[in-house]
N, C-alpha and C positions, 0 to 999 in steps of 0.2 A: 504494500500500500504506500501511497505517497501522501505526505503531510503537507497541507497548505495553510497559510496564515491569512486571516482576514484583517481588515483595517482596525477592528476592535481587539485584535490580538488573540481571538479564539482559534483553536486548532480544528480543522475539519479533515477527516480522512477520506480519501477518494480511492476507490478500487480501480487499479489500472491493470488490465489483463496482460499476461506476458505476450511477447510477439510470437507469431505462429512458427517462426523458425526455431524457437527454443523448445517446442513441444517434442516429446520423444517419438520416435518412429513407431508405427503400428507393429504389434508382435508378428513374427513370421508365421505363415500358415503351416499346418502339419505336412510332413513329407508324404508323397503319394503312397509309399508303402504302408504308412500308418492308416491313411484313409481306406486303402484296400483291406487292411486287416479289420477295421471297424465294420466295413460293409460285409465281410465274410462272417464275422461274429453275429451281426444283426440278422443276416439271412438264416443262420442256424439257431436263432432265438436266444442267444446268450445276452447276459447283462453287459451294458456298455458303460465305460467310465463317464461320469458327468451327466448321465441320462436317467430319467425316471425309471425305476424298476418296480413294477407292481408286486412281484413275488417277494422282494425284500420288504416292502411295506406290509404285506400280509404276515410275513414271518416275524417282523419286529413289533407288530401291534400287540397291545396288552391282551393277555388271555385270562384276565380275572373275570370270573362269572359273578353275576349279581348274587349277593348273599354268601359268597365264599369267605369273606372276612367280616368282622364285627362292624356294625354301623356306629359312628361316633355318638349317636343318640342313645346307645346302649350303656354308655358310661356316664356317671354323675359329673356335673359341672364342677370345676375346681372352685374352692372357696374364694370369695371376693374379699380382699383385705382393705378396701376403701381407698386405694390410691388412685 
């Protein structure tokens, strides 16, 4: 940011974007052999890195059935100490 001063002496910060030439270059694309490997895995129904995997979502989902554990309402409330 650049600081400027007004006639009254107050500071005002103004955002000055960096020049386009100072921006980093875009990341390189995957090599063709990697793209071919991903295509082969996808054709065989395998999980792909960075992609949504419905089987993993199903396996990682909680498997607690209703009533399997005690409900919090089954326990008495802790005493209130007036704080």
